[in-house]
C-alpha positions in Angstrom: 0.0 0.0 0.0 1.4 3.4 -1.0 0.7 6.6 1.1 -1.1 9.3 -0.8 1.0 12.4 -0.1 -0.2 15.9 -0.9 0.9 19.4 -0.3 -1.6 21.4 1.8 -1.4 24.9 3.2 -1.5 25.6 7.0 -2.2 29.1 8.3 0.7 30.7 10.2 -0.5 32.5 13.4 0.7 35.8 14.8 2.1 37.0 11.4 0.2 40.3 11.2 -1.1 39.5 7.7 -2.5 36.2 6.3 0.4 33.8 5.7 0.4 30.1 4.8 3.1 27.4 5.0 3.0 24.6 2.5 3.3 21.2 4.3 3.3 17.6 3.4 0.3 15.6 4.4 -1.1 12.1 3.9 -4.6 11.7 2.6 -6.7 9.9 5.2 -10.2 9.9 3.5 -12.5 12.3 1.7 -11.4 15.9 2.6 -9.2 14.7 5.5 -5.4 14.8 5.7 -2.8 14.1 8.4 0.0 16.7 8.6 3.3 14.9 8.4 5.8 17.8 8.0 7.6 19.0 11.1 7.8 22.6 12.0 11.5 23.2 11.6 11.2 26.8 13.0 8.9 26.6 16.1 10.4 29.7 17.6 9.7 31.7 14.4 6.5 30.1 13.1 3.3 29.0 14.9 1.2 26.7 12.8 -2.6 26.7 13.3 -2.4 22.9 13.0 0.7 21.1 14.2 2.4 18.0 12.8 0.3 14.9 13.4 -3.0 16.8 13.3 -5.8 15.3 11.1 -7.4 18.3 9.3 -10.3 18.9 6.9 -9.1 20.7 3.8 -10.9 22.9 1.2 -9.8 24.3 -2.1 -9.1 28.0 -1.7 -7.6 30.7 -3.8 -4.2 31.8 -2.5 -1.7 34.0 -4.2 -0.3 31.0 -6.1 -3.7 29.9 -7.3 -6.1 27.3 -6.1 -4.7 25.2 -3.2 -5.8 22.7 -0.6 -6.0 24.6 2.7 -6.4 23.1 6.2 -9.5 24.7 7.7 -10.5 22.6 10.7 -9.3 19.8 13.0 -11.1 16.5 12.4 -13.7 15.7 15.0 
């Protein structure tokens, strides 16, 4: 079985303006992904959803075009 990896975008908190970090995630099911990237700069970046979180994603328009964006923790 092969993991289904995707790049999703996680909001950066406390940046002053909207900012997003592209991270690697594994598709779980439907719109749900598990964040597998590690925050290599925890003193400089605060991610809305940390590594290991299962998140629901939606397609959103970012500056680079349409992207999968993490919008909520899975319940």
